[in-house]
C-alpha positions as CSV (number, residue, x, y, z in Angstrom):
1,M,0.4,1.1,-4.8
2,K,1.4,-0.5,-8.1
3,I,-0.6,-3.9,-9.3
4,I,1.2,-6.2,-12.5
5,I,-2.1,-8.0,-12.9
6,E,-0.6,-11.3,-15.6
7,K,-2.7,-12.6,-17.4
8,S,-3.9,-9.2,-18.9
9,N,-0.2,-8.3,-18.9
10,E,-1.4,-4.8,-17.1
11,T,0.1,-2.6,-14.8
12,K,-2.3,-0.1,-12.7
13,N,-1.6,2.5,-9.7
14,I,-3.4,3.0,-7.4
15,D,-3.3,5.5,-4.4
16,I,-5.1,3.9,-1.3
17,N,-3.8,4.0,2.0
18,Q,-4.4,0.5,2.8
19,I,-6.7,-2.5,1.7
20,K,-7.4,-6.2,2.6
21,V,-6.5,-8.5,-0.2
22,D,-9.8,-9.3,-0.5
23,D,-11.3,-6.2,-0.7
24,L,-8.5,-5.1,-3.1
25,L,-9.5,-8.1,-5.7
26,K,-13.4,-6.8,-5.6
27,K,-12.2,-3.7,-6.2
28,L,-11.1,-4.9,-9.4
29,N,-13.5,-7.4,-10.3
30,I,-11.1,-10.6,-10.0
31,N,-12.8,-13.4,-8.5
32,P,-10.3,-14.7,-5.8
33,V,-10.6,-17.9,-6.7
34,T,-9.3,-17.3,-9.7
35,V,-5.4,-15.6,-8.7
36,I,-2.6,-15.9,-6.1
37,V,-2.2,-12.3,-5.2
38,T,2.1,-11.7,-3.9
39,K,4.2,-9.1,-2.6
40,K,7.8,-10.1,-2.5
41,G,7.4,-12.9,-4.1
42,N,5.6,-14.1,-1.0
43,A,1.9,-15.0,-2.0
44,L,-0.8,-13.7,0.9
45,T,-3.8,-14.7,2.4
46,D,-7.1,-12.9,1.8
47,N,-7.0,-10.7,5.0
48,S,-3.6,-9.7,4.4
49,I,-3.0,-5.7,4.6
50,L,-1.9,-3.6,1.7
51,K,0.2,0.0,2.0
52,N,0.6,2.3,-0.7
53,K,3.8,1.7,-1.5
54,D,3.3,-2.2,-1.9
55,I,4.1,-3.8,-5.2
56,I,1.7,-6.6,-5.8
57,R,1.4,-9.4,-8.8
58,I,-1.4,-10.7,-9.7
59,I,-0.9,-14.5,-11.3
60,S,-3.6,-16.6,-12.5
61,V,-4.5,-19.7,-11.0
62,V,-4.2,-22.3,-13.7
63,S,-5.2,-25.9,-13.4
64,G,-6.2,-28.7,-15.9
65,G,-7.3,-32.7,-15.0
């Protein structure tokens, strides 16, 4: 699985059969409230299943007030 982390401009490759989005974020030590995970431009839910050939993008959420 190819993972693009936009905040750090980092690309990681992980060999994993399948994993849920929330489990992947835990594995990468990323707080799920601070990011949106997308695949092919579509936002994924925490329970979405990712497969080894997927290319995903982890985008930081920015808020202000």
